[in-house]
C-alpha atoms as one frame of an Amber mdcrd trajectory, in Angstrom:
protein
 128.377  79.522 124.115 126.693  82.509 122.415 126.506  82.247 118.623 127.605
  84.707 115.927 126.887  84.304 112.216 129.398  86.127 109.984 128.283  86.643
 106.370 130.154  87.734 103.226 129.146  87.550  99.576 132.118  85.408  98.546
 134.479  83.167 100.561 137.496  85.212  99.467 136.199  87.917 101.811 135.265
  85.558 104.631 138.622  83.794 104.628 140.843  86.430 103.062 139.864  89.931
 104.150 138.858  88.594 107.573 141.564  85.938 107.834 142.286  84.842 111.397
 139.488  86.886 112.928 136.988  84.021 113.105 139.518  81.711 114.758 140.229
  84.404 117.362 136.530  85.002 118.053 135.931  81.246 118.418 137.528  81.406
 121.862 134.622  83.586 122.998 131.683  82.703 120.702 130.436  79.909 118.497
 131.180  81.349 115.052 129.317  80.228 111.931 130.414  81.471 108.505 127.972
  81.975 105.638 128.995  82.715 102.049 128.791  81.487  98.462 130.505  78.156
  97.760 133.232  79.627  95.578 133.924  76.245  93.977 134.934  74.679  97.273
 136.705  77.721  98.711 134.095  78.150 101.443 134.831  74.678 102.809 138.564
  75.462 102.851 137.861  78.720 104.677 135.948  76.802 107.354 138.861  74.410
 107.813 141.353  77.277 107.874 139.426  79.215 110.521 138.186  76.211 112.489
 134.533  77.221 112.130 131.370  75.667 110.743 130.327  77.120 107.387 127.028
  77.183 105.504 126.727  77.703 101.757 124.433  80.467 100.483 124.755  81.524
  96.865 124.768  85.298  96.361 125.581  87.439  93.342 127.632  90.627  93.267
 125.354  92.232  90.657 121.802  93.622  90.892 119.681  90.453  90.601 116.365
  91.069  92.433 114.851  87.573  92.102 118.050  85.791  93.112 118.530  88.250
  95.971 115.022  87.644  97.339 115.612  83.894  97.152 118.875  84.369  99.079
 117.035  86.398 101.750 114.459  83.620 102.161 117.106  80.897 102.389 119.148
  82.906 104.889 116.037  83.655 106.956 115.466  79.906 107.305 119.128  79.365
 108.254 118.946  82.058 110.932 115.698  80.715 112.382 117.340  77.303 112.693
 120.674  78.565 114.100 119.208  81.148 116.543 122.280  83.456 116.707 122.625
  86.305 119.171 124.565  88.332 116.573 124.533  88.446 112.780 127.497  90.412
 111.408 127.731  91.072 107.660 130.487  92.351 105.374 130.450  93.371 101.670
 127.494  95.143  99.979 125.291  92.257  98.769 125.830  90.168 101.912 124.943
  93.243 103.943 121.599  93.741 102.191 120.655  90.052 102.188 121.970  89.465
 105.701 120.433  92.479 107.381 117.015  91.898 105.784 116.980  88.238 106.802
 118.251  88.978 110.323 115.647  91.722 110.750 112.824  89.403 109.652 114.151
  86.702 112.008 114.296  89.245 114.867 117.976  88.689 115.657 118.790  90.936
 118.669 122.059  92.331 117.309 122.317  92.989 113.568 125.738  94.386 112.655
 127.078  95.482 109.272 130.620  96.580 108.415 131.064  99.073 105.548 134.371
  98.710 103.718 133.799 101.188 100.921 130.788 102.339  98.921 130.904 101.143
  95.286 127.615 102.933  94.634 129.325 106.324  94.879 130.642 105.806  91.336
 127.170 104.939  89.987 125.017 107.508  88.181 121.387 108.074  87.184 118.691
 105.502  87.926 121.226 102.899  89.042 122.531 105.278  91.723 118.992 106.021
  92.954 118.221 102.317  93.271 121.486 101.620  95.084 120.865 104.535  97.466
 117.479 103.078  98.390 118.951  99.608  98.914 121.726 101.066 101.096 119.204
 102.869 103.296 117.139  99.679 103.643 120.264  97.755 104.698 121.165 100.341
 107.337 117.604 100.592 108.640 117.526  96.816 109.242 120.818  96.941 111.164
 121.155  97.816 114.833 124.781  98.921 114.446 126.866 100.043 111.436 130.678
  99.901 111.389 132.370 102.105 108.768 135.953 100.915 108.618 137.345 104.437
 108.447 136.467 107.781 110.035 136.157 109.516 106.672 133.781 106.812 105.448
 131.615 107.531 108.478 131.377 111.162 107.347 130.475 110.115 103.785 127.652
 107.941 105.132 126.309 110.871 107.167 126.624 113.286 104.230 124.540 110.937
 102.073 122.005 110.554 104.898 122.039 106.762 104.769 121.520 106.489 108.523
 121.733 108.405 111.803 125.012 109.039 113.632 123.978 107.059 116.713 124.116
 103.823 114.656 127.665 104.434 113.440 130.874 103.362 115.184 134.472 102.957
 113.969 136.383 100.038 115.491 139.812 101.084 116.842 141.665 103.330 114.412
 139.838 101.896 111.410 140.259  98.784 109.202 138.095  95.653 109.110 140.845
  93.254 110.130 144.061  95.168 110.751 147.318  93.672 109.557 149.555  90.907
 110.862 152.825  92.840 110.953 154.762  89.746 112.011 153.833  88.269 108.628
 154.164  91.462 106.603 157.753  92.023 107.645 160.567  92.733 105.147 163.110
  91.106 107.476 161.636  87.703 106.587 163.144  87.969 103.087 166.937  87.569
 102.743 168.815  89.727 100.245 169.787  86.664  98.223 166.125  85.729  97.654
 165.271  89.312  96.753 168.053  89.331  94.186 166.708  86.160  92.566 163.201
  87.661  92.425 164.520  90.794  90.727 166.408  88.750  88.170 163.302  86.665
  87.378 161.245  89.831  86.897 163.853  91.584  84.767 164.547  94.290  87.366
 168.088  95.689  87.679 169.649  97.161  90.825 169.509 100.603  89.202 165.767
 100.475  88.532 163.249 102.423  90.574 160.287 100.091  91.009 156.722 101.283
  91.518 154.253  98.596  92.544 150.496  98.349  92.230 148.583  95.561  94.006
 144.861  95.091  93.440 142.217  94.464  90.807 142.902  95.723  87.293 139.724
  97.791  87.028 138.798 101.356  86.171 137.721 102.210  89.742 141.240 101.489
  91.009 142.612 104.293  88.851 144.181 102.014  86.240 143.744 104.448  83.352
 145.466 107.242  85.268 148.210 104.938  86.570 149.104 103.466  83.190 148.805
 106.819  81.433 151.053 108.643  83.898 153.612 105.830  83.990 153.748 105.657
  80.201 154.618 109.372  80.045 157.081 109.090  82.945 158.936 106.194  81.329
 159.599 108.310  78.256 161.874 110.614  80.287 163.058 108.212  83.014 165.197
 105.315  81.811 165.516 103.168  84.923 161.923 102.875  86.042 159.594  99.879
  86.256 155.939  99.327  87.191 155.258  95.979  88.852 151.566  95.063  88.683
 150.118  92.353  90.932 146.465  91.460  90.416 143.844  90.322  87.937 141.096
  91.744  85.721 137.349  91.886  86.399 136.255  92.513  82.835 132.577  91.700
  83.455 132.181  94.111  86.378 134.571  96.976  85.581 136.513  96.643  82.299
 139.491  98.722  81.215 139.727 100.391  77.831 141.711  98.613  75.119 144.657
 101.042  75.177 145.239 100.579  78.907 145.141  96.789  78.578 147.504  96.943
  75.616 150.031  99.008  77.553 149.857  96.714  80.588 150.851  93.732  78.458
 153.149  95.302  75.865 154.950  98.180  77.605 158.622  97.296  78.036 158.769
  98.772  81.565 155.471  97.350  82.916 155.642  93.929  84.580 152.223  92.271
  85.123 152.522  89.105  87.235 148.840  88.251  87.679 147.075  87.416  90.916
 149.443  86.202  93.647 148.593  84.364  96.848 151.607  85.897  98.591 152.280
  89.520  97.654 155.115  90.084 100.147 158.022  89.088  97.856 156.835  91.679
  95.340 156.667  94.453  97.932 160.232  93.646  98.986 161.682  94.282  95.521
 159.694  97.515  95.069 160.477 101.074  96.123 157.041 102.735  96.270 153.382
 101.722  96.196 151.107 103.536  93.742 147.411 103.203  94.576 145.295 105.819
  92.729 141.910 104.275  93.559 138.646 106.229  93.159 137.013 104.754  96.261
 137.967 102.557  99.209 136.875 101.654 102.681 140.158 100.935 104.421 142.564
  99.387 101.897 144.633  96.447 103.129 147.134  97.007 100.329 148.245 100.374
 101.707 148.714  98.904 105.189 150.589  95.929 103.770 152.926  98.123 101.748
 153.626 100.321 104.764 154.316  97.307 106.976 156.809  96.135 104.337 158.561
  99.511 104.618 157.234 101.214 101.485 156.404 104.843 100.864 152.983 105.163
  99.172 151.299 107.425  96.630 147.549 107.261  97.255 144.353 109.083  96.316
 142.709 111.538  98.686 139.871 109.134  99.511 138.489 107.250 102.501 140.987
 105.075 104.322 143.952 105.981 102.141 144.086 109.487 103.595 144.039 108.041
 107.120 146.715 105.376 106.672 148.971 107.793 104.794 149.984 111.070 106.395
 150.975 113.362 103.547 154.719 113.985 103.491 155.413 111.502 106.293 154.843
 108.033 104.860 153.434 108.950 101.478 151.966 111.497  99.101 148.231 112.110
  98.826 146.946 113.197  95.411 143.489 114.097  94.066 141.671 111.074  92.587
 141.233 110.792  88.803 144.115 113.193  88.202 146.765 111.790  85.866 148.889
 114.944  85.929 149.137 115.066  89.743 149.927 111.348  89.826 152.775 111.761
  87.325 154.182 114.679  89.331 154.100 112.653  92.550 155.813 109.676  90.889
 158.587 111.929  89.548 159.053 113.491  92.990 159.402 110.064  94.582 162.023
 108.965  92.039 164.068 112.093  92.770 164.037 111.211  96.497 164.924 107.514
  96.256 167.745 107.684  98.836 165.461 109.187 101.491 162.871 106.458 100.888
 165.455 103.741 101.513 166.691 105.365 104.724 163.189 105.769 106.177 161.768
 102.297 105.457 161.605 101.487 109.186 159.757 104.759 109.844 157.084 103.808
 107.306 156.751 100.366 108.895 156.476 101.790 112.438 153.614 104.069 111.376
 151.597 100.947 110.520 152.562  98.691 113.427 151.708 101.396 115.966 148.162
 101.969 114.626 146.865  98.903 112.807 148.333  95.759 114.332 145.832  92.940
 113.752 145.640  91.753 117.352 144.618  95.257 118.435 141.767  95.418 115.879
 140.486  91.980 116.930 140.455  92.921 120.611 138.639  96.167 119.869 135.952
  94.269 117.931 135.654  91.707 120.729 135.173  94.544 123.217 132.427  95.950
 120.996 130.655  92.572 120.872 130.815  92.287 124.636 129.590  95.847 125.073
 126.508  95.538 122.878 125.566  92.207 124.460 125.748  93.678 127.953 123.544
  96.698 127.127
C-alpha cells in the first residue's frame, strides 16, 4: 500500500482540525502521522485515528536552530519511511516538512494553507516570514489554500505561481460532520439546564464567541462593542468559549478585565465539546483579523446559528451577507456594534430560519464530501 506522511506542528491539529480524515484515508493508503508529542496527545491521536505516529518536536515561534534540527530529524524519518506523498499543515510544519521532503526527493510534496499569520506581522519580522513562506512553497509540488480568497491573497503576495495552487472542493481543510453538529441531538430539557447553569434567562439574547482569546481574533473590538451594547440593551449576554495564548498574542489589561468582570459576559474556558454552547446561543460573533477557512463558522451554521463575521478569507465564503449572516469590515468596532444591534432587533427571524442556516452548511461543506475530494486529488497527482 502506498504511504502518506501527514505532518502538523502540534497534535491538536493532527487529531483535532483533521479529525477522522486519517482514518478515512487509511482505507486507501498507509498513513503515518508526524507531530510534536503534546504531552502524550500525539499517541492518543494515533489511537483515535488508527494510524502509526512519530514524534518530532517543533516550535510555533521563530527558532532557527531548533527548526534546522527538526528538518534534519524529519529528513532522516522520511528517508527511512520512503513515502510517496508528504502532506503538511500549519505554518511551521509546512516549512520543516517541505524542506525535509524536498531534500529527501519525495515525489509529491503537498502543503495545505489554512490562513497566513504573517499578514499581521510588520517590519523585519514580516520580511523574514515572507522569505520563509516563499521557500516553503518553492519546495512543494502542490499548494492547497483552503479557501478561494486565500488563493488570491497568495497570488497577490507573489508567494508562488498559480499552477501550483488548488482549492479542494468548496474550501475547508476537513469539512464538518453535520451529523455530529446537529441541534436536534440536544433536547429542550438539557438546553434549559445549560442555560440555568450559565445564568441565561429565556428572555436573553445570547451572542457566542468560540476560539482563542487573542488580539488577532478581534477580541478588543468584540469586548469593546459588546460593553457599549450592553449599556443600552438589558437582556443580552456574551458567551465566550476558549482560552488565552498570552505568550503568543496577549490581550490588553482592560479587555481581560471586562471578560472576567462584566456582568453580561460569560467566559467558560476551553471546552472539548462546543455544541451545547451553540445550542443555547442565538448568534455567533467572529470578528477575526485573519483566517484560512474557520471551522467555528461552519460549526455554528450547522447548529443553526446566524453569524456576524469579518470580511476576510473563508468567513466571507461560508457566510453570504444577508442570507446566513452579516459581513463586517475587520478591526471595526463601530460596524460590529451596529451589526450586533441589528441582529438583536431581528431575533424572531433568526429563530424561524435556523434550518435555512444549517442547510447552507450541509449542502456545501459536509465532511465526507471534502474527504472524497481530497482522495480524488491524491489519486490524480499519483496517476500523472
